C-alpha positions as CSV (number, residue, x, y, z in Angstrom):
1,M,-89.0,-59.9,-262.5
2,N,-87.7,-59.4,-265.9
3,E,-88.6,-62.3,-268.0
4,E,-85.8,-61.7,-270.5
5,H,-83.4,-61.9,-267.6
6,L,-85.3,-65.0,-266.0
7,N,-84.7,-66.8,-269.7
8,I,-81.2,-65.8,-269.8
9,Y,-80.7,-67.4,-266.5
10,R,-82.3,-70.2,-267.3
11,E,-79.7,-71.0,-270.3
12,G,-76.7,-72.0,-267.6
13,V,-74.2,-70.5,-265.7
14,T,-72.0,-69.6,-268.9
15,A,-74.6,-67.7,-270.6
16,W,-75.7,-65.9,-267.8
17,N,-71.9,-64.5,-267.2
18,Q,-71.5,-63.9,-270.8
19,W,-74.7,-61.8,-270.8
20,R,-73.4,-60.2,-267.6
21,E,-70.1,-59.3,-269.2
22,A,-71.7,-58.1,-272.4
23,N,-74.3,-55.9,-270.7
24,P,-72.3,-54.5,-267.4
25,Y,-74.7,-51.6,-267.1
26,I,-78.1,-53.7,-267.2
27,R,-79.1,-54.7,-263.2
28,P,-80.7,-57.7,-263.4
29,D,-84.1,-58.0,-262.0
30,L,-84.8,-61.7,-260.8
31,S,-86.9,-60.8,-257.5
32,S,-89.3,-63.5,-256.5
33,A,-87.6,-65.9,-258.8
34,S,-87.3,-69.5,-258.3
35,L,-83.6,-70.0,-258.5
36,G,-82.6,-73.0,-256.7
37,G,-81.9,-76.6,-257.4
38,A,-79.5,-75.0,-259.9
39,D,-75.4,-75.5,-260.2
40,Y,-74.4,-71.6,-260.4
41,R,-70.9,-71.6,-258.8
42,G,-68.7,-68.4,-259.8
43,A,-72.3,-67.0,-261.3
44,N,-72.1,-63.0,-261.4
45,F,-75.0,-61.3,-259.4
46,S,-73.4,-58.2,-258.8
47,F,-76.3,-55.2,-258.3
48,A,-78.7,-57.8,-259.4
49,I,-82.2,-57.3,-258.1
50,L,-82.8,-60.7,-256.5
51,H,-85.4,-59.2,-253.7
52,Q,-87.4,-62.4,-252.0
53,A,-85.8,-64.8,-254.9
54,T,-85.6,-68.6,-253.9
55,F,-81.9,-70.3,-254.4
56,A,-83.0,-73.2,-252.0
57,D,-80.8,-76.4,-252.4
58,G,-78.7,-74.8,-255.1
59,T,-75.0,-74.5,-255.5
60,F,-73.7,-71.1,-255.8
61,S,-69.9,-71.3,-254.7
62,G,-67.8,-68.8,-255.5
63,A,-70.9,-66.8,-256.9
64,D,-70.5,-63.0,-256.8
65,F,-73.5,-61.2,-254.9
66,S,-71.8,-57.8,-254.2
67,S,-74.1,-54.8,-254.1
68,A,-77.1,-57.1,-254.8
69,D,-80.4,-56.6,-253.5
70,L,-81.1,-60.1,-251.4
71,S,-83.8,-58.8,-249.3
72,G,-86.0,-61.4,-248.0
73,A,-84.2,-64.2,-250.5
74,D,-84.2,-67.7,-249.8
75,F,-81.0,-69.2,-249.2
76,S,-81.7,-72.2,-247.1
77,H,-79.5,-75.1,-247.5
78,V,-77.2,-73.5,-250.3
79,D,-73.6,-74.0,-250.8
80,L,-72.6,-70.5,-250.8
81,R,-68.7,-71.2,-249.8
82,S,-66.6,-68.2,-251.1
83,A,-69.4,-66.4,-252.1
84,D,-68.8,-62.3,-252.2
85,F,-71.5,-60.8,-250.4
86,S,-69.9,-57.1,-250.1
87,H,-72.2,-54.4,-249.8
88,A,-75.4,-56.6,-250.2
89,D,-78.6,-56.0,-248.9
90,L,-79.6,-59.3,-246.9
91,T,-82.5,-57.9,-244.7
92,E,-84.5,-60.9,-243.7
93,A,-82.9,-63.2,-245.9
94,D,-83.0,-66.7,-244.8
95,L,-79.7,-68.3,-244.8
96,T,-80.7,-71.4,-242.6
97,E,-78.3,-74.2,-242.9
98,A,-76.3,-72.3,-245.7
99,R,-72.6,-73.2,-246.3
100,L,-71.1,-69.9,-245.9
101,N,-67.9,-71.1,-245.5
102,N,-64.8,-68.2,-246.3
103,A,-68.0,-65.9,-248.0
104,N,-67.2,-62.4,-247.7
105,F,-69.5,-60.1,-246.0
106,S,-68.2,-56.7,-245.8
107,D,-70.3,-54.1,-245.4
108,A,-73.4,-56.5,-246.3
109,N,-76.4,-55.6,-244.3
110,L,-78.0,-58.8,-242.3
111,S,-80.3,-56.7,-240.4
112,E,-82.7,-59.8,-239.4
113,A,-81.3,-62.1,-241.4
114,G,-81.6,-65.7,-240.3
115,L,-78.7,-67.4,-240.1
116,Y,-80.1,-70.8,-237.8
117,G,-77.3,-73.5,-238.3
118,A,-75.3,-72.0,-240.9
119,H,-72.0,-73.0,-241.4
120,L,-69.6,-69.6,-240.8
121,F,-66.3,-71.3,-241.2
122,G,-63.6,-69.1,-241.7
123,T,-66.0,-66.1,-243.2
124,S,-65.3,-62.6,-243.1
125,L,-68.0,-60.4,-241.0
126,S,-66.0,-57.9,-239.2
127,T,-67.8,-54.7,-241.5
128,A,-71.2,-56.8,-241.7
129,R,-73.7,-54.1,-241.0
130,N,-76.6,-55.2,-238.4
131,L,-75.2,-58.4,-237.2
132,T,-76.4,-59.6,-233.8
133,Q,-75.2,-61.6,-230.9
134,Q,-78.8,-63.4,-231.2
135,Q,-78.2,-64.2,-234.5
136,L,-74.6,-65.7,-234.0
137,D,-76.0,-67.9,-231.2
138,T,-78.1,-69.7,-233.7
139,V,-75.5,-70.7,-235.9
140,L,-73.6,-74.5,-236.8
141,G,-69.9,-72.9,-236.3
142,C,-67.8,-70.0,-236.7
143,N,-64.2,-71.5,-236.4
144,D,-62.0,-68.7,-237.8
145,A,-64.7,-66.4,-238.6
146,T,-63.9,-62.9,-238.3
147,L,-66.7,-60.7,-236.4
148,P,-67.5,-57.3,-235.8
149,N,-66.3,-55.8,-232.4
150,G,-68.2,-56.7,-229.4
151,L,-69.8,-59.8,-230.7
152,V,-68.5,-63.2,-230.2
153,C,-69.4,-66.7,-231.5
154,N,-68.3,-69.8,-229.2
155,K,-69.6,-72.2,-231.5
156,R,-66.5,-74.0,-232.2
157,I,-66.2,-77.3,-233.6
158,I,-63.5,-79.9,-232.9
159,L,-63.3,-82.2,-235.4
160,P,-61.5,-85.7,-236.2
161,P,-58.1,-85.7,-237.8
162,G,-58.2,-85.4,-241.7
163,Y,-61.7,-83.7,-241.7
164,S,-61.9,-80.0,-243.0
165,L,-64.2,-77.5,-241.5
166,F,-64.4,-75.7,-245.0
167,D,-65.8,-79.1,-246.5
168,A,-68.4,-79.0,-244.0
């Protein structure tokens, strides 16, 4: 972990995104950092090294994690609605009860990622790599999720009128 990068992160999402924009060729290293409990909606973590970082109980909806190293990261109970995980490495990441509605996992590596109780409503998983039927069998729901060929998700949730899955 790079302490300078962590200090910039601690300044808040606006400062973090401004620093990322001003330094597009720096690959931030926040590996093993505790990043949870914070509101980082729309944060730019693309290409970041976040190996074994903890995001637990935070809000990262709309965040860009594309091409990031998220192996072993803890996303349990995190709001990740509409987040971009395209080309990210989520090997052994913990996504227990994460809200992944409308998230993009195009070409993401989900090898041994924990999805127990995860919300996958409208989630794009059609080109996700190493996603197994066993993982899908543990999710809370997957209405309107796109899945790789050969995998099925029977966790459809029927809601009362006026309630949206995407708010769940």
